C-alpha positions as CSV (number, residue, x, y, z in Angstrom):
1,X,0.0,0.0,0.0
2,X,1.4,3.4,-1.0
3,X,2.2,6.0,1.7
4,X,-0.6,8.3,0.5
5,X,-3.0,5.4,0.6
6,X,-2.0,4.5,4.2
7,X,-2.4,8.0,5.5
8,X,-5.7,8.5,3.7
9,X,-7.0,5.1,5.0
10,X,-6.4,6.3,8.6
11,X,-7.2,10.0,8.3
12,X,-10.2,11.4,10.1
13,X,-10.9,8.1,11.9
14,X,-10.6,6.9,15.4
15,X,-8.5,3.8,15.9
16,X,-6.4,2.0,18.5
17,X,-2.7,2.1,17.5
18,X,-2.0,-1.3,19.1
19,X,-4.7,-2.9,16.9
20,X,-3.1,-1.9,13.6
21,X,-0.3,-4.4,13.8
22,X,-0.3,-8.1,14.9
23,X,2.5,-10.0,16.7
24,X,4.3,-12.7,14.7
25,X,6.2,-15.5,16.3
26,X,10.0,-15.0,16.6
27,X,9.8,-11.7,14.6
28,X,9.9,-8.0,14.6
29,X,7.1,-6.5,12.5
30,X,6.8,-2.8,11.4
31,X,4.4,-0.6,9.6
32,X,5.1,2.9,8.6
33,X,2.0,5.1,9.3
34,X,3.3,8.4,8.0
35,X,6.3,9.4,6.1
36,X,7.2,13.0,5.4
37,X,10.4,14.9,4.6
38,X,10.4,16.1,8.2
39,X,9.9,12.7,9.8
40,X,8.2,9.3,10.1
41,X,5.7,7.6,12.4
42,X,6.2,3.8,12.5
43,X,4.5,1.0,14.5
44,X,6.5,-2.0,15.7
45,X,5.6,-5.3,17.2
46,X,8.4,-7.4,18.8
47,X,7.9,-11.0,19.9
48,X,9.4,-11.9,23.3
49,X,13.2,-12.1,23.0
50,X,13.4,-10.1,19.8
51,X,15.1,-6.8,19.4
52,X,17.2,-4.3,17.4
53,X,20.9,-4.4,17.8
54,X,22.8,-1.3,18.8
55,X,22.8,1.5,16.2
56,X,22.7,5.3,16.0
57,X,20.5,7.7,14.0
58,X,21.2,11.3,13.1
59,X,17.9,12.4,14.6
60,X,16.0,12.3,17.9
61,X,13.4,9.6,18.1
62,X,10.5,9.2,20.6
63,X,9.4,5.7,21.6
64,X,6.0,5.1,23.2
65,X,5.3,1.6,24.5
66,X,1.7,0.6,23.6
67,X,1.7,-2.9,24.9
68,X,4.1,-5.2,26.8
69,X,7.5,-4.5,28.2
70,X,10.8,-3.5,26.6
71,X,14.3,-2.7,27.6
72,X,15.9,0.2,25.6
73,X,19.6,0.8,26.1
74,X,20.9,4.3,25.4
75,X,24.6,5.0,25.6
76,X,25.1,1.7,27.6
77,X,22.3,2.7,30.1
78,X,19.3,0.3,30.2
79,X,15.8,1.7,30.7
80,X,12.8,-0.6,31.3
81,X,9.5,0.6,29.9
82,X,6.0,-0.8,30.0
83,X,2.7,0.1,28.3
84,X,1.9,3.7,28.7
85,X,5.5,4.8,29.1
86,X,7.9,6.6,26.7
87,X,11.4,7.8,26.2
88,X,13.5,9.9,23.8
89,X,16.4,8.4,22.1
90,X,18.8,11.3,21.4
91,X,20.4,11.8,18.0
92,X,23.9,10.2,17.5
93,X,23.7,8.2,20.8
94,X,24.0,4.4,20.4
95,X,20.8,2.6,21.3
96,X,19.3,-0.9,21.2
97,X,15.9,-2.5,22.0
98,X,15.0,-5.8,23.5
99,X,11.6,-7.4,24.2
100,X,11.4,-8.5,27.9
101,X,7.9,-9.6,27.0
102,X,6.4,-9.1,23.6
103,X,5.7,-5.5,23.0
104,X,4.3,-2.9,20.6
105,X,5.7,0.6,20.2
106,X,5.2,3.8,18.3
107,X,8.4,5.4,17.0
108,X,8.3,9.0,16.0
109,X,11.4,10.2,14.3
110,X,11.9,14.0,13.7
111,X,14.3,14.8,10.9
112,X,15.7,18.1,12.0
113,X,18.6,19.3,14.0
């Protein structure tokens, strides 16, 4: 589905973010909801034990946990988050994510300095 089609499909409607994406066994699933020059909004679903290895991005990113529990490590400091909690991953700081229990998150990346 094209980006314009995704945004149009969701525009002007009420929906539960966590219901837009299903868990898959032993996998990380993602769905981009919005993509603009200035940033992206992406949903992720991580099965228990899954994660993203340490990496950096040139932009700040906000992570909001929608369901489950995650450990996000930023600059070697682990932070445990559960549904309803969020954190900011600063630009150019190494970070990684791990599912302590399966979890869903909303990632908002702002592409500006």
